[in-house]
C-alpha positions in Angstrom: -4.2 -19.4 13.1 -7.4 -17.9 11.6 -7.0 -15.5 8.7 -7.0 -11.8 9.1 -10.2 -9.9 8.3 -9.9 -6.7 6.2 -12.4 -3.9 5.7 -11.7 -1.3 3.0 -13.6 1.9 2.6 -13.3 5.4 1.2 -12.0 8.4 3.1 -11.5 12.0 2.2 -11.5 12.6 -1.5 -9.6 9.7 -2.8 -7.9 8.0 0.2 -8.6 4.4 1.1 -9.2 3.4 4.7 -8.2 -0.1 5.7 -9.0 -1.9 9.0 -7.2 -5.1 9.8 -8.8 -7.4 12.4 -7.4 -10.5 14.1 -10.4 -12.6 15.0 -8.5 -14.7 17.5 -7.4 -11.8 19.7 -9.8 -9.1 18.8 -7.0 -6.7 17.8 -7.9 -4.2 15.1 -5.5 -1.9 13.3 -6.2 0.9 11.0 -3.6 1.4 8.3 -3.0 5.1 8.7 -5.7 7.4 10.0 -6.8 9.6 7.1 -10.2 10.7 8.5 -12.0 10.0 11.8 -15.6 9.6 10.8 -15.3 6.9 8.1 -12.9 4.9 10.3 -15.3 5.0 13.2 -18.2 4.1 10.9 -16.3 1.1 9.5 -15.2 -0.1 12.9 -18.8 0.2 14.3 -20.2 -1.6 11.3 -17.9 -4.6 12.0 -18.2 -4.4 15.8 -14.4 -3.9 16.1 -12.5 -1.7 18.6 -9.4 -0.1 17.2 -6.3 -1.1 19.2 -3.5 0.0 16.8 -2.7 2.6 14.2 0.0 1.4 11.8 1.3 4.7 10.3 3.2 4.6 7.1 4.3 8.2 6.7 3.7 11.7 8.1 1.5 13.4 5.4 -1.6 14.9 6.9 -4.0 12.8 4.9 -2.6 9.8 6.6 -2.3 11.0 10.2 -5.1 13.5 10.6 -7.2 11.2 12.9 -4.3 9.8 15.0 -5.0 11.8 18.1 -8.8 11.6 17.9 -8.7 7.8 17.6 -6.1 7.5 20.4 -8.2 9.6 22.7 -11.3 7.5 21.9 -9.8 4.0 22.0 -6.4 4.4 23.7 -4.9 2.7 20.7 -1.1 2.2 20.2 0.4 4.2 17.3 3.3 2.6 15.5 5.2 4.5 12.8 8.4 5.2 11.0 11.5 5.9 13.0 12.8 8.4 10.5 9.6 10.5 10.7 9.0 10.1 14.5 8.8 13.8 15.2 6.2 14.4 12.6 3.7 11.6 13.6 1.1 12.8 16.1 0.7 10.6 19.2 3.4 8.1 18.1 4.1 5.4 20.7 6.6 3.0 19.0 9.0 3.5 16.1 9.9 1.0 13.4 12.9 1.0 11.0 13.8 -1.1 8.0 13.8 -4.8 8.9 12.1 -4.5 12.3 9.5 -7.1 13.1 6.6 -7.3 15.5 3.5 -9.5 16.1 -0.1 -8.5 15.6 -1.6 -11.2 17.6 0.1 -14.3 16.2 0.6 -12.6 12.8 4.2 -11.6 12.0 4.7 -8.1 10.6 7.9 -7.1 8.9 8.7 -3.4 8.3 10.1 -2.4 4.9 11.5 1.1 4.7 10.6 2.7 1.3 11.9 6.3 1.0 10.8 8.2 -2.0 7.4 9.7 -1.5 8.6 10.8 1.9 12.0 10.4 3.5 11.0 7.8 6.0 8.0 6.1 4.5 7.5 2.5 5.7 5.4 -0.4 4.4 4.0 -3.2 6.6 4.4 -6.8 5.3 2.5 -9.7 6.8 4.5 -12.5 5.2 2.5 -15.4 6.4 -0.7 -13.8 5.3 0.8 -12.7 2.0 -0.4 -9.1 2.5 1.5 -5.8 2.0 0.2 -2.4 3.1 2.1 -0.1 0.8 0.3 3.2 1.3 1.8 5.8 -1.0 4.9 3.9 -2.2 3.2 1.4 -4.6 -0.2 1.8 -6.2 -2.1 -0.3 -8.7 -0.2 0.6 -11.9 1.6 3.5 -10.2 3.8 4.8 -7.5 3.9 7.8 -5.2 5.1 11.2 -6.2 8.7 12.0 -5.2 8.3 14.7 -2.6 11.3 14.1 -0.3 13.7 11.7 -2.0 15.1 11.4 -5.6 14.0 9.0 -8.2 16.9 6.6 -7.6 15.8 6.2 -3.9 12.2 5.4 -5.0 13.4 2.9 -7.6 15.4 1.1 -4.9 12.4 1.1 -2.6 10.2 -0.4 -5.3 12.7 -3.1 -6.0 12.6 -4.1 -2.3 8.8 -4.6 -2.7 9.1 -6.3 -6.1 10.9 -9.3 -4.6 7.9 -10.2 -2.6 5.9 -13.3 -3.8 3.7 -12.7 -6.8 0.7 -13.8 -4.7 1.1 -11.0 -2.3 -2.0 -8.8 -2.0 -1.2 -5.1 -2.0 -3.3 -2.5 -0.2 -2.5 1.0 -1.2 -3.4 4.5 0.0 -5.3 6.2 -2.8 -7.8 5.4 -5.6 -5.6 6.6 -8.5 -5.9 3.5 -10.6 -7.9 4.8 -13.6 -5.5 7.7 -14.2 -2.5 5.3 -13.7 -3.9 2.9 -16.2 -4.4 5.6 -18.9 -0.8 6.7 -18.3 0.7 3.2 -18.2 -0.6 2.5 -21.7 1.3 5.5 -23.1 4.5 4.0 -21.7 3.9 0.4 -22.6 1.5 0.5 -25.5 2.2 -3.1 -26.8 1.6 -4.8 -23.5 -1.6 -6.9 -24.1 -2.1 -7.7 -20.5 -1.9 -4.1 -19.6 -4.4 -3.0 -22.2 -6.9 -5.7 -21.1 -6.4 -4.6 -17.5 -6.9 -0.9 -18.3 -10.2 -1.7 -20.0 -11.4 -3.7 -17.0 -10.4 -0.9 -14.6 -12.3 1.6 -16.7 -15.4 -0.6 -16.6 -15.0 -1.2 -12.8 -14.6 2.5 -12.0 -17.6 3.4 -14.1 -19.6 1.1 -11.7 -18.0 2.6 -8.7 -16.0 -0.5 -7.8 -12.8 -0.4 -5.8 -9.5 -1.4 -7.4 -7.9 -2.5 -4.1 -6.2 -4.8 -3.5 -3.9 -5.5 -6.4 -1.5 -8.4 -6.6 2.3 -8.2 -6.9 2.5 -10.6 -9.8 0.0 -8.5 -11.8 1.9 -5.3 -10.9 5.2 -6.8 -12.1 3.6 -7.6 -15.5 1.8 -4.3 -16.0 3.0 -1.5 -13.8 5.6 0.6 -15.7 7.1 1.9 -12.5 8.3 -1.6 -11.7 9.5 -2.3 -15.2 12.2 0.3 -16.0 14.4 -2.6 -17.1 11.9 -3.9 -19.7 13.4 -3.6 -23.2 10.0 -2.7 -24.8 9.6 0.3 -22.4 13.2 1.4 -23.0 12.7 1.3 -26.8 9.4 3.2 -26.5 11.2 5.9 -24.4 14.3 5.9 -26.6 16.4 5.1 -23.5 17.9 1.8 -24.4 21.3 2.7 -23.0 20.2 4.5 -19.9 20.3 3.1 -16.3 17.2 1.7 -14.7 17.2 4.7 -12.3 17.2 7.1 -15.3 14.4 5.3 -17.1 12.3 5.2 -13.9 12.9 8.9 -13.4 11.7 9.7 -16.9 8.5 7.6 -16.3 7.9 9.4 -13.0 8.5 12.8 -14.7 6.0 12.0 -17.5 3.4 10.9 -15.0 3.8 14.1 -13.1 2.9 16.0 -16.2 0.3 13.6 -17.5 
């Protein structure tokens, strides 16, 4: 089985567009559909025809181009069962634990409520790839619009058990802001400080920060590390639950 080919590009103000291509079958999926023109440009640049839209959640900056792309390509739109009524052009719903094949590549659906009530992520286990959209970012996580902090903490724990070598593709370029905030939560983490400096240099040169790796996130992303004793001491929350510590970190980021 030949490896998937992935094309990453900018959409809107700070969204990432991602195309996933199976060279054996010619299938091409766009992960969400944030903006028509950049998606069409990227597909044309690679000579790919879009056959699928893998929708993660219902927010407009992730589904805006669904109907336009479906009209142009006749592509199949797959999305979360728990947000089915809010996904334009949806053909097939997926719930937690569902599986399907993209060519010969297995895809497992992980439901991650928090940012929205029915947000899902797409995990390609054999390819060691996770499309996390607005659940897990490089050094961050999504804002809690539709579910409480405890739900998002549980969702992040479902992702954190994936292998360290899993490449994570996320929905927005928030990494520099996330890095600056993370250092305030975990100031003695040498790996984090080195990473933050590298991110600042990369962004100054206009470089993308996608993908990140699960192992790196588990070492440096404060939203995955509410159980860490150093973070708990820094927040004066040694006796609080992981959910409470996570909620405090998310609250501080909202006001950062």
